[in-house]
MIPA-506275 format. One line per 2 residues: for each residue y, x, z of N, C-alpha, C, CB. Coordinates in steps of 0.05 Angstrom, whole numbers, plus 32768, in hexadecimal, padded with zeros to 4 digits. Glycine has a CB too. Layout:
<atoms>
Y/X/Z/Y/X/Z/Y/X/Z/Y/X/Z ~ ... .
</atoms>
This chain:
<atoms>
7FED/800C/7FFC/8001/8008/8006/8019/8006/7FFD/8001/8011/8011 ~ 8032/800A/7FF4/804F/8015/7FF2/8055/8013/800F/8065/8004/7FDE .
8051/8005/801C/805D/8004/8038/8050/801C/8047/8057/7FE7/8048 ~ 8037/8025/8045/802A/8031/805E/801F/8045/8046/8011/801B/8075 .
802A/8060/803D/8013/806B/8035/7FFA/8072/803C/8018/8079/802F ~ 7FE1/8083/802A/7FD0/8093/8036/7FD6/80A2/804A/7FC9/80A0/8027 .
7FC9/8098/8062/7FCF/80B1/807A/7FB5/80AB/8084/7FEC/80B0/8094 ~ 7FAD/80C2/808E/7F8E/80C5/80A5/7F93/80B1/80B4/7F89/80E4/80BB .
7F87/809F/80BE/7F8E/808A/80D2/7F7D/808D/80E9/7F8C/806E/80C7 ~ 7F81/8085/8103/7F69/808D/8117/7F55/8074/810F/7F74/808E/813E .
7F40/808B/8110/7F24/8078/810C/7F15/8066/811E/7F0F/8087/8108 ~ 7F13/807B/8137/7F10/806F/8155/7F20/8074/8167/7EFA/8074/8161 .
7F16/8062/8183/7F30/806B/8198/7F1B/805E/81AC/7F57/805C/8194 ~ 7F1A/8076/81BC/7F08/807D/81CE/7F13/8086/81EA/7EF8/8091/81C3 .
7F1A/8068/81F2/7F2C/8073/8219/7F41/8075/8207/7F23/809A/8233 ~ 7F52/8093/8214/7F75/809B/820B/7F6A/80B3/81F5/7F8F/80AC/822C .
7F49/80B2/81E8/7F49/80D4/81D6/7F4F/80BD/81BC/7F20/80F1/81D4 ~ 7F53/80C3/81A8/7F5F/80B8/818F/7F53/80D6/8179/7F89/80B1/8192 .
7F37/80C3/815F/7F35/80D5/8151/7F39/80DA/813F/7F2A/80DB/8151 ~ 7F48/80DE/812D/7F4C/80DA/810D/7F3B/80EF/8104/7F6D/80DD/8100 .
7F3A/80DE/80EA/7F1D/80E7/80D6/7F2B/80E7/80B5/7EFC/80C8/80D7 ~ 7F29/8100/80A8/7F39/80F1/8086/7F21/80FF/8075/7F65/8101/8078 .
7F17/80EF/8068/7F01/80F1/804F/7F11/80EA/8039/7EE6/80DE/8050 ~ 7F00/80FF/8023/7F08/80F9/8005/7EF1/80EA/7FF8/7F0F/8114/7FF3 .
7EE7/80CF/7FF8/7EDA/80C5/7FF9/7EE1/80A5/7FF5/7ED0/80CF/800A ~ 7ED1/8099/7FE5/7ECF/806E/7FE5/7EBB/8074/800A/7EAA/8056/7FB7 .
7ECC/805A/8011/7EBC/8053/8028/7EC2/8063/8043/7EA0/8057/8021 ~ 7ECE/8069/803E/7ED4/8083/805A/7ECD/8076/8073/7EF8/808E/805F .
7ECD/804C/8074/7ECF/8045/808D/7EAC/804A/809A/7EDD/8024/808E ~ 7E9C/8047/8084/7E85/804D/8088/7E7B/8062/8096/7E7E/804E/8076 .
7E88/8072/8096/7E7E/809E/809F/7E7E/8097/80BD/7EA0/80C3/8096 ~ 7E63/809A/80CD/7E5C/80A3/80F2/7E70/80B8/80F3/7E37/80B2/80FD .
7E7F/80A9/810A/7E8D/80C8/8110/7E77/80C6/8124/7EB4/80D0/811A ~ 7E7F/80E3/8133/7E71/80E9/8144/7E80/80E6/8165/7E68/8104/813B .
7E7A/80D8/817B/7E86/80D0/8187/7E93/80F0/8199/7E77/80B8/8194 ~ 7EA5/80DC/81A8/7EAC/80EB/81BB/7E9B/80EA/81D8/7EC5/80E5/81BD .
7E91/8100/81E2/7E7D/80FF/8207/7E99/8101/820D/7E61/811F/8218 ~ 7E8D/80EE/8227/7EA3/8103/8243/7EA1/811C/824B/7EA2/80F9/825F .
7EB8/8121/824E/7EB1/8140/825D/7EA6/8140/8272/7EC4/8151/8263 ~ 7E90/8159/8271/7E86/8159/8283/7E98/8159/82A8/7E76/816C/8278 .
7E8B/814D/82BB/7E9A/8147/82D3/7EA3/816C/82DD/7E83/8132/82EC ~ 7E8F/817A/82DB/7E95/8192/82E4/7E8A/8192/830B/7EBA/8196/82DD .
7E96/81B1/8310/7E9B/81A6/832E/7EAE/81A5/833E/7E8F/81AF/833D ~ 7EAD/8194/8351/7EC9/8188/8360/7ECC/81A4/836C/7EC8/816A/837A .
7EE4/819A/8379/7EEC/81B3/838D/7EDF/81BD/83AA/7F07/81AD/8396 ~ 7EC5/81A0/83B2/7EC0/81AC/83C8/7EA6/81B9/83BD/7EBF/819A/83E3 .
7E9C/81AA/83A6/7E8B/81B3/8395/7E80/81D8/8397/7E9C/81AB/837B ~ 7E9A/81DD/838A/7E9C/81F6/8382/7EA5/8206/8397/7EAB/81F8/836B .
7EB3/81FB/83AC/7EB4/820F/83BF/7E95/8216/83D3/7ECE/8204/83D2 ~ 7E85/81FA/83D6/7E6F/8202/83DD/7E62/8223/83C7/7E5F/81E5/83D9 .
7E5C/8214/83B2/7E5B/8224/83A4/7E60/824C/83A4/7E68/8214/8397 ~ 7E81/824A/83AA/7E85/8269/83B8/7E7F/826E/83CA/7E98/8274/83BA .
7E7D/8258/83D9/7E75/8268/8400/7E59/826F/8401/7E78/824E/8421 ~ 7E4F/8259/83F8/7E35/8259/83FF/7E27/827A/8403/7E26/8246/83E7 .
7E28/8283/83F0/7E22/829E/83E1/7E2E/82B8/83EF/7E2F/829C/83C4 ~ 7E4C/82B3/83F8/7E54/82BD/8402/7E4E/82C6/8421/7E62/82B6/83FA .
7E51/82B1/842A/7E3F/82A9/8445/7E23/82B7/844A/7E38/8289/8445 ~ 7E16/82AE/8435/7DFC/82C6/8438/7E00/82E1/8435/7DE7/82C3/8426 .
7E10/82E3/841F/7E10/8305/8427/7E16/8313/8446/7E29/8312/8413 ~ 7E2E/8302/8444/7E3F/830A/8465/7E25/830B/847F/7E5D/82E8/8471 .
7E19/82F8/847E/7DFA/82F5/848E/7DF0/82FF/8494/7DE9/82EE/8489 ~ 7DDA/830F/847A/7DCC/8327/8473/7DD7/833B/847C/7DC8/832C/845A .
7DEA/8345/8472/7DFB/8363/847B/7E00/835E/8493/7E17/836D/846D ~ 7E08/8355/84A5/7E0B/834C/84BF/7DEE/8357/84C6/7E12/832A/84C4 .
7DD8/8343/84C9/7DBD/8342/84CC/7DAD/8365/84C4/7DB5/8328/84B6 ~ 7DB6/8375/84B4/7DB9/8380/84AB/7DB9/839F/84BC/7DC8/8373/84A1 .
7DD1/839B/84BB/7DE4/83A5/84D9/7DDC/83AF/84F6/7DF3/838D/84E1 ~ 7DDA/8393/84F9/7DCA/8387/8512/7DB1/8398/851A/7DC0/8369/850B .
7DA5/8393/8506/7D7C/839E/8507/7D87/83CA/8508/7D5E/838E/84CE ~ 7D97/83C3/84F1/7D95/83EB/84F7/7DA1/83EE/850B/7DA5/8404/84E2 .
7DAF/83E8/8518/7DBB/83F8/8534/7DA8/83EE/854B/7DE0/83F0/853E ~ 7D97/83DB/854A/7D8D/83DC/855D/7D70/83EA/855B/7D8F/83C4/8565 .
7D68/83F4/853F/7D57/840A/8543/7D5B/8420/8546/7D4A/840C/8537 ~ 7D72/8428/8541/7D87/843F/854A/7D8A/8444/856E/7DA9/8435/853C .
7D90/842A/8571/7D99/842B/858E/7D73/842F/859F/7DAF/8406/8597 ~ 7D60/8424/8598/7D4A/842D/859F/7D42/8448/85A2/7D3C/8423/8592 .
7D40/844D/8590/7D33/8473/8588/7D48/8486/8596/7D36/847E/855E ~ 7D68/847A/859F/7D74/848D/85AB/7D7D/848B/85CB/7D88/8490/859B .
7D6D/8473/85D4/7D6E/846B/85EE/7D69/847F/8604/7D5D/8458/85F1 ~ 7D71/8481/8617/7D6E/848E/8631/7D53/8479/8641/7D91/848F/8643 .
7D3C/8498/8640/7D28/8482/865A/7D33/847C/866F/7D0E/848E/8667 ~ 7D2A/8463/8673/7D2C/8454/868B/7D2A/8469/86A9/7D12/843D/8689 .
7D16/8476/86B0/7D13/848D/86C4/7D2D/84A2/86C4/7CF6/849E/86BD ~ 7D29/8495/86E6/7D3D/84A1/86F0/7D3C/84BD/8702/7D46/848E/86FD .
7D49/84CE/86FD/7D4D/84E4/8709/7D3F/84DF/872A/7D6F/84EA/8706 ~ 7D32/84F9/872C/7D26/84FC/874B/7D3B/84FF/875B/7D12/8513/8750 .
7D44/8512/8751/7D56/8523/8765/7D66/850C/8770/7D6B/853D/8757 ~ 7D6B/84F7/8762/7D88/84E3/8770/7D7A/84DB/8789/7D94/84C1/875C .
7D5E/84DD/8788/7D55/84D0/87A7/7D56/84E1/87BE/7D38/84C7/87A8 ~ 7D5B/84F5/87B0/7D62/8509/87D7/7D7D/8502/87D3/7D5D/8538/87DD .
7D8A/850A/87EA/7DAB/8507/87EC/7DAE/8529/87E8/7DBA/84F8/880E ~ 7DCC/8535/87D4/7DC9/8548/87CE/7DDA/8560/87E5/7DD0/8546/87B3 .
7DE1/8549/87FA/7DEA/8567/881A/7DD6/855A/882C/7E16/8567/8831 ~ 7DC5/856F/8833/7DAE/8568/884C/7DBC/8566/8865/7D97/8581/8850 .
7DB2/8555/8877/7DB9/854F/8895/7DC1/8570/88A7/7D99/853B/88A5 ~ 7DD2/8565/88A8/7DED/8584/88BA/7DF7/8597/88AB/7DDF/859B/88D5 .
7DF2/8593/8895/7E0D/859C/8886/7E28/8591/887D/7E07/85A2/8874 ~ 7E3C/8598/887A/7E55/8598/8870/7E5C/8595/885F/7E5E/85A3/8871 .
7E69/8585/8849/7E74/8591/8830/7E7E/85AB/882A/7E86/8583/8829 ~ 7E8C/85B0/883E/7E91/85CE/8846/7E80/85E0/883E/7E93/85D2/8861 .
7E6D/85D9/8850/7E56/85F3/8846/7E48/85F3/8835/7E44/85F9/8852 ~ 7E4C/85DC/8821/7E42/85D6/8803/7E58/85DE/87ED/7E3D/85B4/87FF .
7E72/85E1/87FC/7E80/85F1/87E9/7E7E/860E/87E0/7E96/85EE/87EF ~ 7E80/861A/87FE/7E82/8639/880A/7E65/8640/87FA/7E81/863D/8835 .
7E44/8638/87FB/7E35/8636/87F0/7E2B/863D/87D9/7E35/8629/87F3 ~ 7E41/862A/87CC/7E3F/8621/87A8/7E50/8636/8796/7E51/85FE/87A1 .
7E63/863D/87B0/7E79/8656/879A/7E76/8670/87A0/7E9E/8654/879D ~ 7E78/867A/878B/7E75/8698/878A/7E93/86A2/877A/7E55/86A1/8777 .
7E87/86B9/8779/7EA2/86D4/8776/7EA1/86CE/8752/7E95/8702/8785 ~ 7E8F/86CC/8746/7E8F/86D3/8731/7E84/86E8/872B/7EA0/86D2/872A .
7E86/86FF/8732/7E73/8716/872A/7E59/8716/872B/7E77/872B/8736 ~ 7E46/86FF/8728/7E2A/86FB/8729/7E1E/86F3/8738/7E20/8708/8726 .
7E2B/86EF/8750/7E23/86F1/876A/7E14/86CC/876D/7E42/86FB/8780 .
</atoms>
């Protein structure tokens, strides 16, 4: 028509998306157009946070557990035995001896005596 020159007109309308298709043959209206599918919803913010936080927490807990186990193994190998020194049962200063006598006995002149 004169008032409407040939223009590619919208062939289908899906929701708010308009699909335009032009053809160079007769009976263009009989052509099956691919339908536009719904876009995938993807992950919401909560799901995305869970997907990120889950592995991060797992790695952190695993590392803490490994450090704890390694630390306990080294502590066990370097632990001092619980046996007490038998000299602690006897008093250092015997009865009848004063601290002054003990200091005099322990003091040397430094010349090998």
